N, C-alpha and C positions, 0 to 999 in steps of 0.2 A: 356405788360399789368402788372399792379401792383399786388402785392400779396394781397392787400386789396380788389381789385375788384374781384379777383379770389375767395377769401374767402367769399365775399358777394354773388357771383354767386352760389357757392357750397351750402351755407346756404339756399339761396332761393330755389334751386332745392330740397334739403332735406325737406324743409318745405312743398313745393307743393306735394311731394311724400307722406309725412305723412298725409297731409290733404286728399289726394285721398284714402289712406288706411283707414283712419277713416270713411270716407263716405261709403266705401264698407263694413266696419264692421257694421255700423249702418243699412244699407240696409239688410245685412245678418241676423242681429238680428230681424229686422222687419219681414222678410220673415219667419224666424224660429218661432218666438214667437207670433207675432201679426196678421199675414195674415190668420191664421186659422179661426179667427172670422171676422176680418176687410177686408180680401181679399187683394190680391197683389196690386189691384188698389184703395183700400180704400173705395170701394162702399158697402162692407159688405154683398154681395150676396152669401156667402159661405153657406153650409148646417148649420154649427154651428152659423154663423152670422144671418141667417134668424130665426133660433130657438130662439136666444137671442134678436132678433129685434135690431140688431146693425144698427145705423144710418149711412147713406152715409156721407163721409167726406165733400162733397160739402155742406151739411146741417150743419154738426157739426162745421165746420170752421166759420160759421156765428154766431153761438150761444155760442161757448166755446172759451175763450181766450187761448193763449198758456200757460199761467200760470195755468189756471184751468186744462188744459189737462196734464200738467206736474204733478200736484198734484194727479190727477186720476191715471196716469201711475205709480207714486211712491207708492201711498197708496192703490190703487185698487178702485173698485166701486161695491158696493153691494156684493152679493154672487157669481156673475158670472164672475167678472174680478178680478184676483189677482193683487196685487201691485208688482212692480219690484224693489222697493227701496232696498231690501236686496240682489238682484242679480246683479244690475248694478249701476255704479257711476252716480251721478247727471248729469254730462256732457253727458253721454250716453243716459240717459232718455230724456234730453233736445233734443239731436240729433234725437232720435226716434220720438218725438213729431214734431219736425221741418220737418223731412222726411215725416211723415204721413200727416201733413198739406200741404206739397208741392204737394201731390197727387191731391189736389183740383184745382191746376192751370192748 
């Protein structure tokens, strides 16, 4: 086996591992920061979610674009949802929104 093939194989394995870690990190952030209101399943049936009238992701995904949700997650929404733009990188916020939207599938 050539050194080039080995290098490509090792690079591919490292990339896949990093992608897996990144997804785990996004899920961990969601569970820590977002699930309090939105619920682990995105349905929003937590005590705080019910109080704030958080919409089910199955409804939200039909009415809010990914871009709109990224803006909300970055800047916040009203007095009840703080923005996370100062706490997380743009790629992390995008990942959070994509993870949240995936709960509707």
